[in-house]
N, CA, C and O of each residue as an XYZ file, in Angstrom:
940
protein
N       0.872     -0.942      0.156
C       0.021     -0.698     -0.216
C       0.627      1.341      0.202
O       0.904      1.674      1.354
N       0.688      2.248     -0.883
C       1.434      3.460     -0.619
C       0.697      3.909      0.310
O      -0.439      3.613      0.680
N       1.845      5.047      0.835
C       1.808      5.743      2.216
C       1.019      6.704      2.010
O       1.606      7.403      1.184
N       0.009      7.191      2.260
C      -0.227      8.389      2.406
C       0.030      9.723      3.175
O      -0.764     10.027      4.064
N       1.163     10.599      2.872
C       0.709     11.925      4.425
C      -0.079     12.412      4.893
O      -0.923     12.995      4.213
N      -0.137     12.387      6.145
C      -1.318     12.797      6.268
C      -1.398     14.609      6.266
O      -0.269     15.028      6.521
N      -2.480     15.865      6.037
C      -2.861     16.786      5.475
C      -2.959     17.506      6.727
O      -3.843     17.161      7.512
N      -2.087     18.569      7.065
C      -2.563     19.548      8.128
C      -3.341     20.123      8.158
O      -3.418     20.842      7.162
N      -4.395     20.294      9.118
C      -5.300     21.433      8.576
C      -4.504     22.883      8.188
O      -3.292     23.028      8.344
N      -5.316     23.816      7.712
C      -5.268     24.907      7.307
C      -4.555     26.085      8.541
O      -3.497     26.714      8.514
N      -5.324     26.044      9.253
C      -4.959     26.780     10.344
C      -3.750     26.905     10.927
O      -3.046     27.887     11.165
N      -3.576     25.308     11.190
C      -2.554     24.872     12.153
C      -1.586     25.153     10.913
O      -0.533     25.606     11.361
N      -1.563     25.084      9.963
C       0.108     25.416      8.996
C       0.216     26.942      8.987
O       1.261     27.586      8.907
N      -1.095     27.442      9.086
C      -0.599     28.818      9.232
C       0.685     29.704     10.720
O       1.677     30.419     10.860
N      -0.672     28.688     11.677
C       0.183     28.897     13.048
C       1.629     28.131     13.208
O       2.597     28.664     13.751
N       1.635     27.247     12.842
C       3.324     26.829     12.345
C       3.978     27.725     11.153
O       5.143     27.635     11.542
N       4.013     28.063     10.658
C       4.586     29.150      9.897
C       4.591     29.928     10.660
O       5.439     29.711     11.525
N       3.694     31.322     10.880
C       4.260     32.270     11.686
C       4.728     31.994     12.881
O       4.952     33.032     13.503
N       5.075     30.628     13.718
C       6.026     30.618     14.800
C       7.410     30.307     14.209
O       8.414     30.775     14.747
N       7.483     29.607     13.227
C       8.714     29.263     12.246
C       9.495     30.565     12.372
O      10.531     30.786     12.999
N       8.547     31.589     11.424
C       9.209     32.845     11.069
C       9.619     33.698     12.199
O      10.841     33.636     12.340
N       9.003     34.531     13.122
C       9.485     34.562     14.514
C      10.819     33.472     15.147
O      11.750     33.884     15.839
N      10.652     32.238     14.776
C      12.201     32.246     15.494
C      13.231     32.319     14.308
O      14.408     32.615     14.512
N      12.841     32.096     13.327
C      14.129     32.649     12.298
C      14.612     34.139     12.673
O      15.707     34.598     12.998
N      13.517     34.620     12.516
C      14.087     36.280     12.775
C      14.957     36.837     14.037
O      15.880     37.651     14.075
N      14.273     36.048     15.102
C      15.021     35.955     16.180
C      16.236     35.463     15.713
O      16.695     36.334     14.973
N      17.042     34.445     15.772
C      18.070     33.464     15.469
C      19.133     34.494     14.856
O      20.327     34.452     15.152
N      18.380     35.745     13.664
C      19.347     36.378     13.375
C      19.171     37.531     13.983
O      20.180     38.231     13.888
N      18.180     38.098     14.658
C      18.586     39.594     15.204
C      19.647     38.939     16.579
O      19.773     39.671     17.561
N      20.269     37.747     16.571
C      21.226     37.920     18.189
C      21.690     36.427     18.099
O      21.218     35.450     18.681
N      22.914     36.512     17.070
C      23.729     35.318     16.873
C      24.940     35.252     17.850
O      25.729     36.001     18.424
N      24.638     33.918     17.713
C      25.627     33.280     18.972
C      27.383     33.903     18.643
O      27.700     34.016     17.459
N      28.223     34.201     19.520
C      28.746     34.915     19.704
C      29.917     33.669     19.574
O      29.941     32.945     20.569
N      30.844     33.332     18.546
C      32.184     33.033     18.622
C      33.330     33.018     19.742
O      34.195     33.842     20.041
N      33.108     32.183     20.072
C      34.402     31.898     20.979
C      36.465     32.524     20.685
O      36.784     31.335     20.648
N      37.321     32.985     20.561
C      38.178     33.256     19.968
C      39.067     31.649     20.550
O      38.903     31.046     21.612
N      40.126     31.277     19.234
C      40.540     29.944     19.141
C      42.065     30.143     20.497
O      43.088     30.815     20.628
N      40.994     28.621     21.537
C      42.470     29.236     22.680
C      42.263     29.505     23.488
O      43.189     29.366     24.287
N      40.685     30.234     24.180
C      39.984     30.905     24.806
C      38.398     30.673     25.091
O      37.610     30.611     24.148
N      37.799     30.498     27.000
C      36.540     30.368     26.500
C      36.175     31.504     27.102
O      37.000     32.320     27.512
N      34.676     31.674     27.225
C      34.054     32.849     27.971
C      34.673     33.399     29.346
O      35.542     32.625     29.750
N      34.544     34.151     29.914
C      34.780     34.603     31.058
C      34.233     33.591     32.125
O      33.201     32.980     31.848
N      34.703     33.428     33.032
C      34.133     32.504     33.863
C      33.977     31.247     33.692
O      33.910     30.436     34.615
N      33.929     31.061     32.860
C      33.626     29.386     32.185
C      35.058     28.449     32.734
O      36.256     28.735     32.730
N      34.361     27.313     33.158
C      34.895     26.030     34.044
C      35.589     25.142     32.843
O      35.148     24.843     31.733
N      36.698     24.869     33.410
C      37.965     24.342     32.217
C      38.859     23.719     32.532
O      39.895     24.369     32.674
N      38.923     22.583     32.732
C      40.134     21.755     33.535
C      41.438     21.748     33.108
O      41.880     21.218     32.089
N      42.254     22.610     34.273
C      43.891     22.601     33.347
C      44.696     21.055     33.204
O      44.899     20.017     33.834
N      45.021     21.806     31.729
C      45.290     20.546     31.071
C      46.862     21.326     30.829
O      47.132     22.525     30.766
N      47.971     19.796     30.699
C      49.139     20.412     30.400
C      50.183     19.732     29.369
O      50.438     18.635     29.865
N      50.948     19.887     28.091
C      51.480     18.767     27.696
C      53.259     18.880     27.586
O      53.803     19.982     27.530
N      53.861     17.890     27.569
C      55.240     18.542     27.917
C      55.497     18.038     26.481
O      54.722     17.172     26.075
N      56.622     18.523     25.534
C      56.694     17.877     24.585
C      58.169     18.726     23.995
O      58.376     19.927     24.168
N      59.290     17.560     23.119
C      60.485     17.747     23.179
C      60.394     19.481     22.253
O      59.328     20.009     21.936
N      61.713     20.048     21.997
C      61.300     21.046     21.337
C      62.846     21.080     20.218
O      64.004     20.716     20.420
N      62.176     21.680     19.062
C      63.632     20.976     18.493
C      64.055     22.865     17.122
O      63.502     23.835     16.605
N      65.533     22.088     17.285
C      66.172     23.991     16.863
C      65.364     24.837     16.365
O      65.126     25.885     16.965
N      64.804     24.546     15.199
C      64.222     25.581     14.462
C      62.688     26.302     15.239
O      61.779     26.962     14.735
N      62.915     25.834     16.623
C      61.494     26.371     17.724
C      62.129     27.563     18.052
O      61.496     28.619     18.045
N      63.832     27.496     18.465
C      64.562     28.344     18.985
C      65.894     28.721     18.239
O      66.994     28.172     18.313
N      65.469     29.876     17.456
C      66.500     30.255     16.368
C      66.708     31.239     17.094
O      67.879     31.407     16.754
N      66.434     32.421     18.179
C      66.424     33.261     18.304
C      66.549     33.069     20.017
O      66.475     34.089     20.702
N      66.701     32.005     20.548
C      67.241     31.775     21.643
C      68.080     30.811     22.271
O      68.243     30.505     23.452
N      68.602     30.381     21.144
C      69.514     29.522     21.358
C      70.461     29.685     20.064
O      70.064     29.721     18.900
N      71.813     29.779     20.512
C      72.805     28.885     19.568
C      73.941     28.497     20.174
O      74.265     28.610     21.356
N      74.752     27.841     18.892
C      76.457     27.318     20.052
C      76.836     28.141     21.094
O      76.757     29.357     21.268
N      77.198     27.365     21.649
C      77.811     27.228     23.389
C      77.186     28.043     24.090
O      77.727     28.868     24.827
N      75.966     27.901     23.934
C      74.384     27.470     25.287
C      75.096     26.939     26.050
O      76.099     26.450     25.531
N      74.938     26.758     27.720
C      75.005     25.379     28.602
C      73.950     24.748     28.310
O      73.705     24.066     29.305
N      73.123     24.554     27.485
C      72.197     23.397     27.468
C      71.886     23.146     25.743
O      71.996     24.157     25.050
N      71.583     22.111     25.182
C      71.149     21.509     23.587
C      69.674     21.625     23.905
O      69.020     21.505     24.941
N      69.289     21.995     22.221
C      67.502     21.456     22.330
C      66.756     20.612     23.291
O      65.940     20.793     24.196
N      67.623     19.194     22.492
C      67.103     17.987     23.355
C      67.271     17.964     24.560
O      67.201     16.776     24.877
N      67.562     18.936     25.963
C      68.265     18.843     26.913
C      66.431     19.969     27.548
O      65.918     20.133     28.655
N      66.122     20.367     26.377
C      64.649     21.489     26.850
C      63.326     20.874     26.170
O      63.304     20.428     25.023
N      62.111     20.922     27.138
C      61.357     20.985     26.725
C      60.047     22.165     26.444
O      60.156     23.284     26.946
N      58.867     21.816     25.635
C      57.766     22.951     25.390
C      57.108     22.774     26.392
O      57.575     21.689     26.738
N      56.075     23.115     27.423
C      55.083     22.843     28.043
C      53.984     23.682     27.466
O      53.827     24.839     27.856
N      53.196     23.127     26.525
C      51.783     23.861     26.191
C      50.422     23.381     27.740
O      50.220     22.246     28.171
N      49.824     24.534     28.161
C      49.267     24.819     29.386
C      48.228     25.671     29.452
O      48.168     26.749     28.862
N      47.437     25.226     30.135
C      45.631     26.529     30.295
C      46.324     27.525     31.444
O      47.265     26.987     32.028
N      46.173     28.193     31.649
C      46.146     29.786     32.233
C      45.014     30.140     32.358
O      44.086     30.159     31.550
N      45.101     30.512     33.682
C      43.944     32.142     33.742
C      44.435     33.399     33.524
O      45.455     33.808     34.078
N      43.725     34.096     32.688
C      43.977     35.067     32.125
C      43.815     36.706     32.914
O      43.194     36.680     33.976
N      44.271     37.918     32.506
C      43.505     38.835     33.579
C      42.081     39.195     33.282
O      41.412     39.732     34.165
N      41.527     38.918     32.008
C      40.154     38.647     31.664
C      39.288     37.784     32.588
O      38.135     37.920     32.998
N      39.939     37.139     32.720
C      38.682     35.655     33.597
C      38.551     34.952     32.611
O      37.394     34.537     32.540
N      39.233     34.584     31.741
C      38.878     33.461     30.682
C      40.094     32.604     31.059
O      41.018     33.232     31.577
N      40.252     31.362     30.902
C      41.561     30.395     30.838
C      42.045     30.327     29.256
O      41.369     29.827     28.357
N      43.347     30.928     29.098
C      44.328     30.373     27.526
C      45.020     29.586     27.336
O      44.778     28.589     28.017
N      45.743     29.509     26.777
C      46.679     28.743     25.968
C      48.388     29.017     26.570
O      49.010     30.042     26.288
N      48.560     28.680     26.828
C      50.321     29.402     26.893
C      51.571     28.106     26.794
O      51.447     26.961     27.227
N      52.644     28.632     26.164
C      53.883     27.945     26.316
C      54.699     28.099     26.665
O      55.105     29.233     26.413
N      55.479     27.384     27.348
C      56.652     27.510     28.337
C      57.778     26.603     28.489
O      57.891     25.537     29.093
N      58.783     27.467     27.615
C      60.116     26.325     27.539
C      60.783     26.405     28.553
O      60.893     27.386     29.289
N      61.459     24.978     28.694
C      61.946     24.755     30.072
C      62.892     24.029     30.242
O      63.127     23.684     29.084
N      63.915     23.340     31.118
C      64.707     22.185     31.177
C      63.821     20.898     31.441
O      62.773     20.813     32.081
N      64.529     19.930     30.776
C      63.138     18.638     31.026
C      63.381     18.375     32.388
O      62.390     18.230     33.104
N      64.709     18.268     32.981
C      64.520     17.762     34.482
C      63.516     18.496     35.194
O      63.119     18.103     36.291
N      63.151     19.360     34.740
C      62.020     20.291     35.876
C      60.693     20.399     35.278
O      59.816     20.834     36.025
N      60.500     20.218     34.574
C      59.099     19.948     33.417
C      57.880     19.530     33.922
O      56.744     19.899     33.625
N      58.322     18.589     34.844
C      56.924     17.743     35.619
C      56.726     18.707     36.772
O      55.745     19.450     36.755
N      57.504     18.740     37.667
C      57.707     19.804     38.554
C      56.976     21.246     38.281
O      55.978     21.604     38.907
N      57.527     21.920     37.396
C      56.492     22.952     36.740
C      55.730     23.506     36.332
O      55.468     24.693     36.135
N      54.787     21.433     35.984
C      54.141     22.432     36.042
C      52.774     21.384     37.127
O      51.546     21.299     37.107
N      53.851     20.792     37.920
C      52.786     21.060     38.955
C      52.460     22.406     39.882
O      51.422     22.555     40.527
N      53.176     23.021     39.839
C      53.440     23.890     40.042
C      52.373     25.446     39.146
O      51.956     26.384     39.825
N      52.255     25.399     38.370
C      50.776     26.067     37.771
C      49.929     25.530     37.904
O      48.975     26.143     38.383
N      49.786     24.315     37.624
C      48.473     23.002     38.204
C      47.992     24.056     39.338
O      46.978     24.743     39.211
N      48.861     24.094     40.474
C      48.009     24.630     41.538
C      47.361     26.413     41.110
O      46.234     26.903     41.194
N      48.645     26.957     40.663
C      48.197     28.235     40.045
C      46.714     28.743     39.376
O      45.976     29.712     39.553
N      46.699     27.351     38.376
C      45.464     27.702     37.783
C      44.081     27.128     38.739
O      42.976     27.668     38.704
N      44.396     26.036     39.498
C      43.422     25.968     40.858
C      43.078     27.805     41.192
O      42.406     28.638     40.585
N      43.682     27.845     42.100
C      43.961     29.001     42.765
C      43.508     30.875     42.003
O      43.501     32.036     42.414
N      43.195     30.121     40.707
C      43.331     31.332     39.423
C      43.637     32.607     39.377
O      43.085     33.621     38.950
N      44.755     32.325     39.968
C      46.290     33.057     39.454
C      46.260     33.774     38.515
O      46.239     32.851     37.701
N      46.235     34.790     37.800
C      46.291     35.564     36.797
C      47.191     35.654     36.272
O      48.183     35.913     36.954
N      47.360     35.500     34.832
C      48.853     35.002     33.943
C      48.697     36.431     33.139
O      48.031     35.772     32.340
N      48.682     37.523     32.690
C      48.988     38.373     31.701
C      49.293     37.287     30.493
O      48.228     36.864     30.043
N      50.230     36.827     29.968
C      50.621     35.778     28.903
C      51.851     34.985     28.839
O      52.921     35.513     29.142
N      51.800     34.014     28.546
C      52.346     32.976     28.253
C      52.997     32.988     26.838
O      52.153     32.733     25.979
N      54.327     33.221     26.302
C      54.691     33.274     25.637
C      55.981     32.843     25.309
O      56.757     33.578     25.920
N      56.877     31.646     24.350
C      58.403     31.479     24.064
C      59.037     33.260     24.112
O      58.412     34.220     23.662
N      59.869     33.297     24.516
C      60.725     34.476     23.656
C      61.248     34.498     22.168
O      61.765     35.346     21.440
N      60.939     33.405     22.071
C      60.971     33.725     20.441
C      59.828     34.945     19.898
O      60.366     36.050     19.816
N      58.969     34.937     19.676
C      58.133     36.070     20.179
C      58.801     36.811     19.848
O      58.713     37.242     18.698
N      59.559     37.175     20.549
C      59.938     38.329     20.951
C      61.409     38.292     20.578
O      62.080     39.136     21.171
N      62.095     37.472     19.692
C      63.288     36.922     18.714
C      64.390     37.224     19.778
O      65.546     37.550     19.508
N      63.775     37.042     21.236
C      64.887     36.165     21.981
C      65.072     37.623     23.393
O      65.478     37.479     24.546
N      64.656     38.759     22.782
C      65.095     39.754     23.605
C      64.032     40.019     24.776
O      62.842     40.330     24.733
N      65.008     39.750     25.954
C      64.330     39.967     27.225
C      63.878     41.452     27.812
O      63.301     41.821     28.835
N      64.332     41.998     26.856
C      63.361     43.501     27.687
C      61.976     43.570     26.509
O      60.970     44.226     26.779
N      62.112     42.845     25.288
C      61.211     43.188     24.648
C      59.795     41.952     25.145
O      58.738     41.977     24.513
N      59.982     41.088     26.167
C      59.407     40.136     26.535
C      59.233     40.605     27.816
O      58.257     40.120     28.388
N      59.841     41.353     28.400
C      59.397     42.119     29.964
C      58.364     43.004     29.941
O      57.402     43.025     30.708
N      58.711     44.079     28.605
C      57.729     45.209     28.520
C      56.059     44.597     27.996
O      54.926     45.031     28.206
N      56.500     43.590     27.355
C      54.623     42.720     26.785
C      54.671     42.141     28.518
O      53.840     41.237     28.425
N      55.058     42.123     29.758
C      54.678     41.181     30.640
C      54.193     40.286     30.532
O      53.202     39.907     31.158
N      55.071     39.453     29.294
C      55.434     38.181     29.402
C      56.218     37.228     30.308
O      57.299     37.420     30.866
N      55.061     35.679     30.330
C      55.685     34.845     31.570
C      56.548     34.109     30.132
O      56.201     34.003     28.956
N      57.687     33.725     30.800
C      58.548     33.142     29.816
C      59.611     32.719     30.780
O      59.987     33.384     31.745
N      60.356     30.749     30.175
C      60.802     30.389     30.879
C      62.632     30.755     30.232
O      63.280     31.790     30.386
N      63.080     29.311     29.425
C      64.026     29.448     28.881
C      64.871     30.939     28.058
O      64.116     31.658     27.403
N      66.226     31.300     28.113
C      66.297     32.425     26.699
C      68.084     32.196     27.304
O      68.467     32.626     28.392
N      68.779     31.601     26.529
C      70.184     31.703     26.260
C      70.895     32.719     26.370
O      71.598     33.009     25.401
N      70.945     33.808     27.912
C      71.318     34.793     27.772
C      71.996     35.283     28.746
O      71.649     34.883     29.857
N      73.019     36.164     28.696
C      73.504     35.992     30.809
C      73.760     37.251     31.331
O      73.515     38.117     30.492
N      74.252     37.798     32.642
C      73.198     38.166     33.157
C      73.882     39.724     33.072
O      75.061     39.847     33.405
N      73.410     40.444     32.794
C      73.917     41.724     32.407
C      74.914     42.054     31.856
O      74.929     41.824     30.647
N      76.008     42.639     32.395
C      77.554     42.385     32.085
C      78.456     41.305     32.631
O      79.577     40.925     32.294
N      77.799     41.009     33.377
C      78.444     40.010     34.461
C      79.588     39.176     33.143
O      80.789     39.000     33.349
N      79.050     38.868     32.169
C      79.736     37.530     31.617
C      78.838     36.152     32.264
O      78.493     35.369     31.379
N      78.480     35.816     33.480
C      77.998     34.465     33.497
C      76.930     34.570     32.935
O      76.272     35.533     32.540
N      76.735     33.000     32.921
C      74.730     32.893     32.741
C      73.752     32.973     33.511
O      73.799     32.945     34.740
N      72.796     33.079     32.824
C      71.918     33.360     33.545
C      71.089     31.912     33.661
O      71.027     31.181     32.673
N      70.615     31.634     34.604
C      69.419     30.421     35.048
C      68.205     30.338     33.902
O      67.292     29.518     33.802
N      68.482     31.295     33.219
C      67.080     31.062     32.068
C      68.266     30.273     30.907
O      67.698     29.641     30.016
N      69.540     30.266     30.863
C      70.235     29.878     29.619
C      69.743     28.460     30.185
O      69.216     27.728     29.347
N      69.845     27.983     31.484
C      69.931     26.347     31.541
C      68.429     25.936     31.318
O      68.218     24.731     31.189
N      67.121     26.996     31.244
C      65.901     26.519     31.704
C      65.390     26.071     32.890
O      64.571     25.235     33.269
N      66.522     27.325     33.608
C      65.857     26.637     35.113
C      65.436     27.629     35.581
O      65.610     27.833     36.782
N      64.667     28.671     34.680
C      64.279     29.504     35.985
C      62.904     30.347     35.113
O      62.618     30.250     33.919
N      62.426     30.923     35.861
C      60.686     31.207     34.961
C      60.734     32.458     35.591
O      61.324     32.439     36.671
N      60.220     33.698     35.179
C      59.873     35.105     35.233
C      58.330     35.140     34.772
O      58.074     34.710     33.648
N      57.442     35.558     35.467
C      55.744     35.460     35.971
C      55.266     37.032     35.703
O      55.967     37.990     36.027
N      54.340     37.117     35.246
C      53.947     38.967     34.982
C      54.812     39.919     35.539
O      54.841     40.680     36.506
N      55.617     39.553     34.428
C      57.033     41.147     34.365
C      56.915     42.520     34.511
O      57.892     43.228     34.757
N      55.617     43.015     34.356
C      55.172     44.128     34.350
C      54.778     44.383     36.274
O      55.247     45.123     37.139
N      53.969     43.593     36.258
C      53.279     43.428     37.571
C      54.667     43.003     38.902
O      54.334     42.954     40.086
N      55.971     42.767     38.533
C      56.634     41.796     39.512
C      57.751     42.392     38.718
O      57.637     41.981     37.564
N      58.846     43.236     38.849
C      59.553     44.070     38.132
C      60.785     43.309     38.770
O      60.731     42.349     39.539
N      61.868     43.928     38.297
C      63.094     44.016     38.722
C      63.692     44.854     39.094
O      64.065     45.629     38.214
N      64.146     45.204     40.639
C      64.628     46.133     40.652
C      66.064     46.755     41.598
O      66.436     46.543     42.753
N      66.647     47.652     40.409
C      68.245     47.811     40.784
C      68.656     48.429     42.013
O      68.169     49.461     42.473
N      69.481     47.818     42.467
C      69.823     48.208     43.786
C      70.393     49.530     44.180
O      70.043     49.884     45.306
N      71.235     50.404     43.500
C      71.860     51.245     43.387
C      70.760     52.442     43.286
O      69.576     52.320     42.972
N      71.610     53.881     43.706
C      70.245     54.772     44.013
C      70.390     55.255     42.555
O      71.474     55.290     41.972
N      69.031     55.683     41.930
C      69.031     56.243     41.000
C      68.584     55.370     39.662
O      68.143     55.725     38.569
N      68.988     53.674     40.402
C      68.281     52.950     39.442
C      67.062     53.293     38.852
O      66.171     54.055     39.227
N      67.206     52.470     37.688
C      65.717     51.969     36.726
C      64.725     50.533     37.214
O      64.719     49.687     38.108
N      64.251     50.756     36.481
C      63.120     49.253     36.392
C      63.545     48.779     35.544
O      64.295     49.263     34.697
N      62.933     47.237     35.673
C      63.077     46.560     33.979
C      61.877     45.769     34.299
O      62.164     44.855     35.072
N      60.481     45.806     33.934
C      60.738     46.858     32.560
C      60.392     48.236     33.555
O      60.100     48.470     34.728
N      60.673     49.114     32.026
C      60.488     50.431     32.814
C      59.001     51.093     32.715
O      58.660     52.275     32.756
N      58.461     50.239     32.613
C      56.819     50.433     32.076
C      55.540     49.724     33.472
O      54.372     49.339     33.514
N      57.090     49.958     34.718
C      56.097     48.912     35.558
C      56.298     49.998     37.207
O      56.139     49.487     38.316
N      56.657     51.482     37.016
C      56.687     51.935     38.307
C      55.667     51.797     39.388
O      55.933     51.984     40.575
N      53.960     51.312     38.732
C      53.165     51.150     39.410
C      53.278     50.519     40.692
O      52.884     50.841     41.813
N      54.338     48.894     39.947
C      54.477     47.862     41.176
C      55.407     47.450     41.945
O      55.558     46.312     42.392
N      56.371     48.849     42.192
C      57.598     48.513     42.934
C      57.307     47.531     44.330
O      57.513     46.411     44.796
N      56.578     49.035     44.651
C      55.823     48.527     46.396
C      55.413     46.780     46.651
O      55.183     45.967     45.756
N      55.409     46.525     48.139
C      55.615     45.179     48.280
C      55.707     45.587     49.648
O      56.613     46.225     50.186
N      53.756     44.749     50.559
C      53.017     44.209     49.764
C      52.173     44.776     48.719
O      52.036     45.997     48.799
N      51.718     44.333     47.992
C      50.663     45.761     46.824
C      50.042     44.248     46.574
O      50.647     43.204     46.331
N      48.383     44.533     46.740
C      46.911     44.290     46.671
C      46.937     44.177     45.180
O      46.313     45.171     44.806
N      47.282     43.574     44.233
C      46.779     43.753     42.949
C      46.529     42.816     41.948
O      47.217     41.829     42.210
N      45.732     42.596     40.690
C      46.083     41.344     40.192
C      47.088     40.923     39.767
O      47.620     41.660     38.937
N      47.801     39.638     40.085
C      49.065     39.723     39.337
C      49.736     39.526     39.657
O      50.420     38.589     39.245
N      50.042     40.272     40.643
C      51.266     40.881     42.059
C      51.806     39.670     42.464
O      50.991     38.798     42.159
N      52.869     39.141     43.050
C      53.220     38.391     43.448
C      54.301     38.865     44.747
O      55.435     39.342     44.691
N      53.294     38.458     46.098
C      54.327     39.054     47.239
C      54.676     37.747     48.476
O      54.223     36.604     48.538
N      55.596     38.420     49.320
C      56.383     37.165     50.039
C      55.312     36.767     50.812
O      54.436     37.444     51.350
N      55.585     35.053     50.783
C      54.845     33.807     51.376
C      53.861     34.024     51.062
O      53.003     33.999     51.943
N      53.483     34.318     49.813
C      51.834     34.655     49.188
C      51.707     32.875     48.301
O      52.730     32.295     47.937
N      50.709     32.449     48.156
C      50.558     30.975     46.999
C      51.539     31.067     46.330
O      52.499     30.356     46.627
N      51.617     31.862     45.342
C      52.675     31.480     44.119
C      53.953     31.324     44.561
O      54.644     30.607     43.838
N      54.675     31.948     45.893
C      56.130     31.938     46.205
C      56.066     30.384     47.167
O      57.122     29.760     47.269
N      55.009     29.919     47.726
C      54.818     28.782     48.662
C      54.601     27.565     47.072
O      55.081     26.480     47.398
N      54.225     27.527     46.067
C      53.761     26.858     44.882
C      55.945     26.516     44.803
O      56.415     25.493     45.303
N      56.404     27.059     44.452
C      57.117     27.228     44.077
C      58.040     26.882     44.669
O      58.811     26.159     44.039
N      58.407     27.217     46.128
C      59.069     26.678     47.593
C      58.809     25.059     47.350
O      59.817     24.549     46.860
N      58.036     24.379     47.499
C      57.657     23.209     47.482
C      58.259     22.242     47.128
O      58.498     21.090     47.490
N      58.632     23.477     45.710
C      59.353     21.930     44.534
C      61.143     22.641     44.723
O      62.015     22.231     43.957
N      61.356     23.323     45.423
C      62.352     23.808     46.027
C      63.475     25.180     45.561
O      64.487     25.607     46.118
N      62.809     25.573     44.381
C      62.633     26.769     43.939
C      62.305     28.072     44.450
O      61.243     28.516     44.886
N      63.664     28.691     44.275
C      64.285     30.196     45.137
C      62.971     31.444     44.803
O      61.904     30.911     44.501
N      62.960     32.136     44.813
C      62.318     33.401     44.650
C      62.966     35.184     45.013
O      63.122     35.723     46.108
N      63.212     35.702     43.685
C      64.609     36.367     43.563
C      63.614     37.836     44.340
O      64.101     38.925     44.038
N      62.790     37.883     44.934
C      61.845     38.738     45.737
C      62.358     39.354     47.076
O      62.147     40.367     47.743
N      63.580     37.606     47.168
C      64.251     37.838     48.812
C      65.067     37.964     48.316
O      66.069     37.522     48.878
N      65.205     38.415     47.390
C      67.162     38.933     47.515
C      67.452     40.037     48.432
O      66.681     40.997     48.426
N      68.477     40.030     49.230
C      68.789     41.262     50.372
C      69.197     42.468     49.931
O      69.261     43.462     50.654
N      69.497     42.438     48.703
C      69.600     43.805     48.063
C      68.954     43.924     46.993
O      67.878     44.505     47.138
N      69.310     43.444     45.494
C      68.307     43.643     44.361
C      67.141     42.737     44.309
O      67.116     41.506     44.314
N      66.135     43.638     44.257
C      64.820     42.518     43.825
C      64.144     41.945     42.159
O      63.915     42.588     41.135
N      64.061     41.220     42.318
C      63.017     40.689     40.897
C      62.753     39.675     40.884
O      63.244     38.592     40.568
N      60.670     40.612     41.808
C      59.721     39.829     42.216
C      59.280     38.765     40.851
O      58.492     37.820     40.883
N      59.834     39.124     40.036
C      59.009     37.788     38.554
C      60.024     37.020     38.631
O      60.060     36.337     37.608
N      60.948     36.758     39.387
C      62.169     36.197     39.548
C      61.956     34.502     39.657
O      62.995     34.180     40.233
N      61.415     33.614     39.493
C      61.721     32.090     40.210
C      63.375     31.201     39.838
O      63.994     31.129     38.776
N      63.562     30.857     40.652
C      65.150     29.307     39.547
C      65.282     28.252     40.903
O      65.277     28.335     42.131
N      65.352     27.652     40.289
C      65.856     26.181     41.103
C      66.986     26.665     41.938
O      66.874     26.380     43.130
N      68.275     27.471     41.523
C      69.095     27.342     42.305
C      68.821     28.643     43.370
O      69.639     28.757     44.283
N      67.803     29.545     43.302
C      67.803     30.845     44.039
C      68.223     31.789     43.517
O      68.041     32.956     43.864
N      69.042     31.266     42.316
C      69.920     32.837     42.045
C      69.632     33.146     40.601
O      70.089     34.166     40.085
């Protein structure tokens, strides 16, 4: 037997068409926002994730060179989530020594759980290996094969055993009279303690998290202060 569809009463059909038209008009007037890649809407709930992968020389064209105290094979890229200043989760990249990668992940997992805000987390490759440019951009970063000022000695960053966090909110302060700040746009963040987002204070959750893995904080140095700086040997 052939199937004969039932015909809707004319009145019901008109009602259905009217409702459909209203729904289409409403949808057109109120499009749903499309989230940016790597970002969720503010306040969204997202679990912490971290992926540790090898680093190739091509990924370190500006931050590594022959003669550095470590080889690219000694380093790892951590791709992980962090809370931004906008209250939304983001995905960042941090290059670090492979020997401490798991410990560093454990620290940032704690900071994520506490919703400690981070401005951005990008390899210094984005700034062509310039520490000054990375700091001015308020960037959180790890490995960078560079010396300590004019001393000639290798920075702990050159070993992948140091991390700078929120460089503007946590500046380096020169100890000599009339000394300048690094970065220079951090003059509003010199005082400690300071109750502002992204600021690291003595004994707070950030300091404790790094202390638990045995790392020291530059904010506890007796003369100069490097509030952004954490390292495995405390220097």
